[in-house]
C-alpha positions as CSV (number, residue, x, y, z in Angstrom):
1,M,70.3,96.1,148.5
2,N,73.8,94.6,148.6
3,F,73.7,94.3,144.8
4,I,72.7,98.0,144.4
5,K,75.5,99.0,146.8
6,Q,78.0,96.9,144.9
7,K,76.9,98.4,141.6
8,D,77.2,102.0,142.9
9,Q,80.6,101.2,144.3
10,A,81.8,99.7,140.9
11,I,80.5,102.9,139.1
12,L,82.3,105.1,141.6
13,T,85.6,103.1,141.2
14,A,85.3,103.3,137.4
15,K,84.9,107.1,137.5
16,K,87.9,107.5,139.8
17,I,90.0,105.3,137.4
18,W,88.9,107.3,134.3
19,G,89.6,110.6,136.1
20,R,93.2,109.5,136.9
21,F,93.7,108.3,133.3
22,S,92.4,111.5,131.8
23,R,95.0,113.5,133.8
24,L,97.9,111.5,132.4
25,S,100.2,112.9,129.7
26,L,99.8,111.5,126.1
27,R,103.0,109.5,126.6
28,D,101.8,107.9,129.9
29,R,98.4,107.1,128.3
30,S,100.2,105.3,125.4
31,M,102.2,103.2,128.0
32,V,99.0,102.3,129.8
33,V,97.3,101.2,126.6
34,G,100.4,99.2,125.6
35,A,100.4,97.4,128.9
36,I,96.7,96.5,128.5
37,I,97.4,95.1,125.0
38,L,100.3,93.0,126.4
39,V,98.0,91.6,129.1
40,L,95.5,90.7,126.5
41,I,98.2,88.9,124.5
42,L,99.2,87.0,127.6
43,I,95.5,85.9,128.1
44,A,95.3,84.9,124.4
45,N,98.5,82.9,124.7
46,L,97.4,81.1,127.8
47,G,94.0,80.3,126.2
48,G,95.6,79.2,123.0
49,S,98.1,77.1,125.0
50,E,95.4,75.0,126.5
51,N,93.6,74.4,123.1
52,I,96.8,73.6,121.2
53,S,98.3,71.4,123.8
54,E,95.1,69.3,123.8
55,S,95.3,68.9,120.0
56,T,98.9,67.9,120.0
57,T,99.1,65.4,122.8
58,S,99.0,62.6,120.3
59,G,101.8,63.9,118.0
60,V,104.7,66.3,117.4
61,R,103.7,69.9,116.9
62,E,104.4,71.5,113.5
63,V,105.8,75.1,113.7
64,R,106.8,77.6,111.1
65,V,110.0,79.6,111.5
66,A,111.4,82.7,109.8
67,S,114.5,84.8,110.2
68,I,114.4,88.0,112.1
69,A,115.8,89.8,109.0
70,E,112.8,88.6,106.9
71,L,110.3,89.5,109.6
72,S,111.8,93.0,110.1
73,S,112.0,93.7,106.3
74,H,108.4,92.5,105.8
75,S,109.6,90.2,102.9
76,L,107.2,87.5,104.0
77,P,103.7,87.5,102.5
78,L,101.1,89.6,104.4
79,S,98.1,87.5,105.4
80,L,94.7,89.2,105.5
81,L,91.2,87.9,106.1
82,G,88.9,89.2,103.3
83,T,85.3,88.8,102.1
84,V,84.3,87.8,98.6
85,T,82.1,90.5,97.0
86,S,80.7,91.3,93.6
87,R,82.2,94.2,91.7
88,N,78.7,95.0,90.5
89,E,75.9,94.8,93.1
90,A,72.7,96.7,93.7
91,T,70.4,96.8,96.7
92,I,66.8,97.4,95.6
93,R,64.5,99.3,98.1
94,A,60.8,100.1,97.9
95,E,60.0,103.5,96.5
96,A,56.3,103.1,97.3
97,S,54.1,101.5,100.0
98,G,51.4,99.0,99.5
99,K,50.5,95.4,98.9
100,I,52.7,93.2,96.7
101,V,50.4,91.6,94.0
102,G,53.1,89.9,92.0
103,V,56.6,88.5,92.5
104,Y,58.0,87.5,89.1
105,K,61.5,86.3,90.0
106,K,62.7,83.9,92.6
107,L,65.9,83.6,94.7
108,G,68.8,82.6,92.4
109,D,67.2,83.8,89.2
110,Y,69.2,85.8,86.7
111,A,67.6,89.2,86.0
112,E,68.5,91.4,83.1
113,A,68.8,95.2,83.7
114,G,65.3,96.6,83.7
115,A,63.6,93.2,84.3
116,V,60.5,93.4,86.5
117,I,61.1,91.6,89.8
118,A,57.8,92.4,91.6
119,E,54.8,94.7,91.4
120,F,52.7,96.6,93.9
121,E,48.9,97.0,93.6
122,N,48.7,99.9,91.1
123,S,45.3,100.1,89.5
124,T,44.8,103.7,90.7
125,E,48.2,104.7,89.3
126,R,47.4,103.1,85.9
127,A,44.0,104.9,85.7
128,Q,45.7,108.3,86.6
129,L,48.3,107.7,83.8
130,L,45.5,107.1,81.2
131,Q,43.8,110.3,82.3
132,A,47.1,112.3,82.1
133,Q,47.8,110.8,78.6
134,G,44.4,111.9,77.3
135,A,44.8,115.4,78.8
136,Y,48.2,115.8,77.2
137,E,47.1,114.6,73.7
138,A,44.1,117.0,73.9
139,A,46.4,119.9,74.9
140,K,48.9,119.1,72.2
141,A,46.2,119.1,69.5
142,Q,44.9,122.4,70.8
143,Q,48.3,123.9,70.6
144,D,48.9,122.7,67.1
145,I,45.6,124.2,65.9
146,A,46.3,127.5,67.7
147,S,49.8,127.7,66.3
148,I,48.6,127.2,62.7
149,N,45.8,129.7,63.0
150,S,48.0,132.4,64.6
151,G,50.8,132.0,62.1
152,T,53.4,131.1,64.7
153,T,54.1,127.5,64.0
154,G,57.8,128.1,64.9
155,T,59.4,126.5,61.8
156,S,58.2,125.8,58.3
157,L,58.1,122.4,56.7
158,V,61.2,123.3,54.6
159,E,63.1,124.3,57.8
160,A,62.0,121.0,59.5
161,K,63.3,119.0,56.5
162,T,66.7,120.8,56.5
163,Q,66.9,120.2,60.2
164,A,66.1,116.5,59.7
165,L,68.8,116.2,57.0
166,N,71.4,117.8,59.2
167,T,70.4,115.5,62.1
168,I,70.9,112.4,59.9
169,F,74.4,113.5,58.9
170,S,75.5,114.4,62.4
171,A,74.0,111.1,63.8
172,Y,76.2,109.1,61.4
173,G,79.3,111.1,62.5
174,A,78.5,110.4,66.2
175,L,77.8,106.7,65.7
176,D,80.9,106.3,63.6
177,D,83.1,108.0,66.3
178,A,81.5,105.9,69.1
179,I,82.3,102.6,67.4
180,R,85.4,103.1,65.3
181,T,87.3,105.6,67.5
182,K,86.2,105.0,71.1
183,T,85.5,101.2,71.4
184,D,87.3,99.5,68.5
185,P,90.6,99.2,70.5
186,A,88.9,96.3,72.2
187,F,88.9,94.3,69.0
188,R,91.4,93.0,66.4
189,N,90.5,93.7,62.8
190,P,87.2,95.4,63.9
191,Q,86.3,96.7,60.4
192,T,86.4,93.3,58.8
193,R,84.4,90.1,59.0
194,E,87.2,88.7,61.1
195,A,86.7,91.0,64.0
196,K,87.9,89.4,67.3
197,F,87.3,90.6,70.9
198,L,90.7,91.0,72.6
199,I,89.7,91.1,76.2
200,T,89.6,87.9,78.3
201,I,86.3,87.1,80.0
202,S,84.7,83.9,81.2
203,D,81.5,84.2,79.2
204,A,82.2,82.7,75.7
205,K,78.6,83.3,74.6
206,L,78.9,87.1,75.3
207,V,82.2,87.2,73.3
208,I,80.4,85.6,70.2
209,T,77.5,88.1,70.5
210,L,79.9,91.0,70.6
211,E,81.8,89.9,67.6
212,E,78.7,89.2,65.6
213,K,77.2,92.6,66.5
214,R,80.4,94.4,65.6
215,I,80.5,92.8,62.1
216,A,76.8,93.8,61.6
217,I,77.5,97.4,62.8
218,E,80.4,97.7,60.3
219,E,78.0,96.8,57.4
220,M,75.4,99.1,58.8
221,L,77.8,102.1,59.0
222,R,79.1,101.5,55.4
223,A,75.5,101.3,54.1
224,R,74.5,104.5,56.0
225,N,77.5,106.3,54.5
226,E,76.4,105.4,51.0
227,I,72.7,106.4,51.6
228,N,73.7,109.8,53.1
229,K,75.5,110.7,49.8
230,T,72.1,110.6,48.0
231,L,69.9,112.3,50.5
232,T,68.3,115.7,49.9
233,T,65.4,117.7,51.4
234,N,63.1,116.0,48.8
235,S,64.0,112.5,50.1
236,D,61.7,110.5,52.4
237,L,63.4,111.9,55.5
238,S,60.8,110.6,57.9
239,T,61.6,107.0,56.9
240,Q,65.3,107.7,57.0
241,L,65.0,109.2,60.5
242,S,63.1,106.1,61.7
243,T,65.9,103.9,60.2
244,V,68.7,105.9,61.8
245,E,66.7,105.7,65.1
246,S,66.7,101.9,64.8
247,E,70.4,101.8,64.0
248,A,71.2,104.0,67.0
249,R,69.2,101.6,69.3
250,Y,71.1,98.6,67.9
251,I,74.5,100.3,68.6
252,R,73.3,101.3,72.1
253,D,72.4,97.7,72.9
254,Y,75.8,96.6,71.5
255,L,77.6,99.1,73.8
256,D,75.5,97.8,76.8
257,D,76.9,94.3,76.0
258,L,80.4,95.7,75.7
259,N,80.2,97.5,79.0
260,L,79.0,94.2,80.6
261,A,81.9,92.3,79.1
262,L,84.4,95.0,80.3
263,S,82.9,94.7,83.9
264,R,83.9,91.0,83.8
265,A,87.3,91.5,82.1
266,I,90.3,89.7,83.5
267,A,93.7,91.5,83.2
268,D,96.3,89.4,81.4
269,T,98.8,89.6,78.5
270,N,96.0,90.7,76.1
271,A,95.0,93.7,78.2
272,S,96.4,95.1,81.4
273,T,94.3,96.5,84.2
274,G,95.0,100.0,83.0
275,T,93.9,99.2,79.5
276,I,90.7,97.7,80.7
277,E,89.9,100.7,82.9
278,G,90.6,103.0,79.9
279,L,88.2,101.0,77.7
280,K,85.5,101.2,80.4
281,V,85.8,105.0,80.4
282,S,85.7,105.2,76.5
283,S,82.8,102.7,76.3
284,G,80.8,104.7,78.8
285,I,81.4,107.9,77.0
286,A,80.4,106.2,73.7
287,R,77.2,104.9,75.2
288,N,76.2,108.4,76.5
289,T,77.0,109.9,73.1
290,V,74.8,107.3,71.3
291,S,72.0,107.9,73.8
292,G,72.1,111.6,73.2
293,T,72.1,111.0,69.4
294,L,69.1,108.8,69.7
295,S,67.2,111.5,71.6
296,T,68.2,114.1,69.0
297,V,67.0,111.8,66.2
298,T,63.7,111.1,67.9
299,I,63.1,114.8,68.5
300,S,63.9,115.6,64.9
301,R,61.5,112.9,63.6
302,N,58.7,114.2,65.9
303,A,59.3,117.8,64.7
304,L,59.2,116.8,61.1
305,S,56.0,114.8,61.7
306,A,54.5,117.8,63.5
307,S,55.5,120.2,60.7
308,T,54.1,118.0,58.1
309,G,50.8,117.7,60.0
310,A,50.7,121.5,60.5
311,E,51.2,122.1,56.9
312,Q,48.3,119.7,56.0
313,I,46.0,121.5,58.5
314,A,47.0,124.9,57.3
315,N,46.3,123.9,53.7
316,K,42.7,123.0,54.7
317,N,42.3,126.5,56.2
318,Y,41.2,125.0,59.5
319,N,40.1,127.9,61.6
320,D,39.8,128.1,65.4
321,Q,40.3,130.7,68.0
322,G,43.1,130.4,70.5
323,S,46.0,132.1,72.1
324,G,49.6,130.7,71.7
325,S,50.6,131.6,75.2
326,I,47.5,130.0,76.7
327,T,47.8,126.8,74.8
328,D,51.5,126.6,75.5
329,A,50.8,126.9,79.2
330,G,48.1,124.3,79.0
331,L,50.4,121.9,77.1
332,K,53.2,122.3,79.8
333,S,50.7,121.7,82.6
334,A,49.4,118.5,80.8
335,L,52.9,117.3,80.2
336,G,53.8,117.8,83.9
337,N,50.8,115.8,85.0
338,L,51.7,113.1,82.5
339,R,55.3,112.8,83.8
340,A,54.1,112.8,87.4
341,A,51.6,110.0,86.6
342,E,54.4,108.0,84.8
343,S,56.7,108.4,87.8
344,R,54.0,107.3,90.3
345,L,53.3,104.1,88.3
346,A,57.1,103.4,87.8
347,K,57.6,103.4,91.6
348,T,55.0,100.6,91.9
349,I,57.0,98.3,89.6
350,V,60.2,96.9,91.0
351,R,62.9,96.5,88.4
352,S,66.5,95.3,88.5
353,P,68.9,98.2,87.9
354,I,71.7,95.9,86.7
355,S,72.0,92.5,85.1
356,G,72.9,89.8,87.7
357,T,71.8,87.1,90.0
358,I,69.2,87.7,92.7
359,N,71.1,86.8,95.9
360,S,68.5,88.1,98.3
361,L,64.7,88.4,97.9
362,S,62.8,89.3,101.0
363,I,59.2,89.7,99.8
364,K,56.3,87.5,98.7
365,T,52.9,88.0,97.2
366,G,50.5,89.5,99.7
367,D,53.1,91.3,101.8
368,F,52.5,94.9,102.7
369,I,55.7,96.9,102.2
370,S,56.7,100.3,103.5
371,P,58.9,102.8,101.6
372,F,62.7,102.2,101.7
373,T,62.2,98.5,102.8
374,E,64.9,96.3,101.2
375,I,63.3,94.1,98.6
376,A,66.2,92.4,96.8
377,V,69.9,92.3,96.2
378,V,71.1,91.7,92.6
379,S,74.8,90.9,92.0
380,N,77.0,89.9,89.1
381,N,78.4,86.7,90.6
382,G,80.6,86.2,87.6
383,A,82.7,89.3,88.4
384,L,84.0,88.7,92.0
385,E,86.6,90.4,94.0
386,V,87.9,90.1,97.6
387,L,87.6,93.0,100.0
388,A,90.1,93.1,102.8
389,Y,91.4,95.7,105.3
390,A,95.0,96.3,106.3
391,T,96.6,98.4,109.0
392,E,98.5,101.6,108.1
393,D,101.9,99.9,108.5
394,D,100.9,96.8,106.5
395,A,99.3,99.0,103.8
396,A,102.7,100.8,103.4
397,S,104.2,97.5,102.2
398,L,101.6,97.0,99.5
399,S,101.0,98.5,96.0
400,V,98.5,98.0,93.2
401,G,99.5,95.0,91.1
402,N,100.9,92.9,94.0
403,S,100.2,89.2,93.4
404,V,97.8,87.5,95.8
405,S,97.4,83.8,96.7
406,L,94.0,82.8,98.1
407,E,92.4,79.5,99.3
408,K,91.6,76.7,96.8
409,N,94.4,77.6,94.5
410,V,92.7,80.9,93.6
411,T,95.1,83.8,92.5
412,G,94.6,87.5,92.1
413,V,96.2,90.9,92.2
414,I,95.6,94.1,94.2
415,T,93.5,96.4,92.0
416,R,92.9,99.2,94.5
417,I,94.3,100.5,97.8
418,A,92.2,103.2,99.5
419,P,94.0,106.5,100.1
420,A,92.5,106.9,103.6
421,L,91.3,105.0,106.6
422,D,87.8,103.5,106.6
423,P,85.9,105.4,109.3
424,R,84.2,102.2,110.5
425,T,87.2,99.8,110.7
426,K,89.9,102.4,111.2
427,K,91.9,100.4,108.6
428,I,92.7,100.8,104.9
429,E,90.5,99.1,102.3
430,V,92.3,96.8,99.9
431,R,90.5,95.3,96.9
432,I,91.8,92.2,95.2
433,G,90.8,91.2,91.6
434,I,90.6,87.5,90.8
435,T,92.8,86.4,87.9
436,S,92.1,82.6,88.1
437,G,89.9,80.2,90.0
438,T,86.8,82.4,90.2
439,G,84.6,79.4,90.1
440,A,86.0,78.2,93.5
441,L,84.7,81.3,95.3
442,I,81.2,82.1,96.5
443,N,79.9,85.6,96.9
444,G,79.8,86.5,100.6
445,Q,82.3,83.9,101.8
446,S,85.4,84.7,104.0
447,V,88.8,83.8,102.5
448,R,92.5,84.1,103.6
449,A,94.6,86.2,101.3
450,N,98.4,86.0,101.3
451,I,99.8,89.1,99.6
452,K,103.3,89.5,98.2
453,R,104.9,92.7,99.6
454,I,106.9,94.9,97.3
455,N,107.3,98.2,99.2
456,T,109.1,97.2,102.4
457,K,109.2,100.7,104.0
458,T,108.1,100.8,107.6
459,T,107.5,103.6,110.1
460,S,110.4,102.5,112.3
461,S,114.2,102.7,111.8
462,S,115.7,100.2,109.3
463,K,117.9,99.0,112.3
464,D,114.9,98.1,114.4
465,I,113.9,94.5,114.9
466,Q,110.2,93.9,114.3
467,I,108.3,90.6,114.8
468,P,104.7,89.6,114.7
469,I,102.9,89.8,118.0
470,S,101.9,86.2,117.5
471,A,105.6,85.2,117.8
472,L,105.7,86.4,121.5
473,K,105.0,84.2,124.5
474,M,104.1,86.2,127.6
475,T,105.1,84.5,130.9
476,P,105.2,85.8,134.5
477,T,109.0,86.3,134.1
478,G,108.6,88.3,130.9
479,A,108.1,88.1,127.1
480,L,110.0,85.5,125.2
481,V,110.4,84.0,121.7
482,F,111.3,80.4,120.6
483,T,114.0,79.0,118.4
484,V,114.5,75.4,117.3
485,N,117.8,73.7,118.1
486,T,119.5,70.9,116.0
487,E,117.5,68.2,118.0
488,N,114.2,69.9,117.0
489,L,113.6,71.1,120.5
490,L,112.3,74.5,121.4
491,E,114.6,77.0,123.2
492,S,113.3,80.2,124.8
493,H,114.9,83.6,124.6
494,I,113.8,86.5,126.9
495,V,113.3,89.7,124.9
496,T,112.9,93.4,125.7
497,L,109.7,95.0,124.1
498,G,109.5,98.3,122.3
499,A,106.7,100.1,120.5
500,L,103.6,98.5,119.0
501,L,103.4,98.9,115.1
502,G,100.0,97.6,114.0
503,N,100.2,93.8,114.1
504,D,104.0,93.9,114.8
505,I,106.1,94.9,117.8
506,V,109.6,96.3,118.0
507,I,112.2,94.2,120.0
508,T,115.0,96.3,121.6
509,G,117.0,93.4,123.0
510,G,117.4,89.7,123.5
511,I,117.6,88.5,119.8
512,T,119.7,89.3,116.7
513,R,118.7,89.7,113.1
514,D,120.4,86.5,112.0
515,M,118.3,84.3,114.3
516,E,115.3,82.2,113.1
517,I,112.3,82.2,115.4
518,V,108.9,80.5,115.6
519,I,106.3,82.9,114.2
520,D,103.4,81.5,116.2
521,A,104.2,80.9,119.9
522,R,100.7,79.9,121.1
523,G,100.7,76.7,123.1
524,L,104.5,76.3,123.0
525,K,107.0,75.8,125.9
526,E,110.7,75.3,126.2
527,G,112.0,71.7,125.5
528,M,108.9,70.7,123.4
529,E,109.7,68.6,120.4
530,V,108.5,70.1,117.1
531,T,108.6,69.7,113.3
532,V,109.9,72.8,111.4
533,T,108.3,74.2,108.2
534,K,109.3,77.4,106.4
């Protein structure tokens, strides 16, 4: 009973405090919040004091000092805690429910894009697909027969051949543009046997593959240009369409390799970050163009084959009754059933959407999985970056391209600064690309990033003195900072506090801009002997 009364009393007291706080003006609320923050700083300093004093009882404490002018102008590096992440990562979730009958990859394996990782029990889906394929083929044959007998085949064999010839010519133009115009800027001497990939990546094998494929494509384009000069509607266009289809697939695979290389690109003197991003856009457009060309060639080849078959059937005077509209409707219905069966089967086969290392695999053979359950995480561990978050005031002193020093002699540059606050952290996202030492990092680890500031604008007046909150020592008599005298002993200075600015605080009195103070006051006290580092 006493506990219940105490609990009710505590709730009533909290409601009274909140009621009084909500009636305060915005300025008074800010002062109350500021006071609470200062009390928390005092608690942190007292806690840190005990821990640090214990660790330094056997030796002289080492402290770091900086001038007030440096601290106020933000000329010192900004230190942020970040997380190493992959620039290319995919979380795979189940699209179907059922029993897992096969897991074909294990944790840590490398999976190519499209590689099968696992499979659900799908005997029913496979049987339905066979039925749908049979129904579609029967409907297609029925439509062909009805079209021939009704005299509405759509296009004659001559028209189909003309269309095929035009398709071959336009395909060559599209493939030539995709290679020589959109992606060749990534190479030196691309149209010779001395083609060299200009972009720096860590995968030497991939570079060799790209150079060999580019040389082969050049020979392919030249040969295709000569063949096209001799083609007419009397040529074996079906064979030529098949050849062009194979050439387009080869170029599409080459562009996939090029996109992979660009995703791992490291900005340097050979290619800047802007150049690399431009090449990524051009390469992506080229890949889409080639995919569209491949579809056009396939459609043209199928149309030519259908027209040839229709011509043969018409010559045999094959008669049968049928209505074009009925057979068209039947064919569409059969095609819809086929696509639905293919989709159902595809959802039972778990494939990797990207090429990368399997960093998480949460299933095993025999498990029963529900839809949307996480199955695996695939990441490109060779293309890492650091994800950090900065306050609004700190972000104002950063810009894309700033150099960054990380742990284990790893270096990098800022590649992106978010234009708005992250709704979860209420801070601004900063992405750091790695320029050297990638091998020393592990995907998922936490690292400390020291970022060189370029833009030193702040939200306060240029005459204000700003110092890190960590430089303050809160005592019962007030806030103070420490300086080091000529005998390496600490001297304290009482200061007057102003507004809070992110991780900094404005000082309105007690120190001058030409003083040098200790930037981490935890565990310190006046008269303590220290060793100074800058």
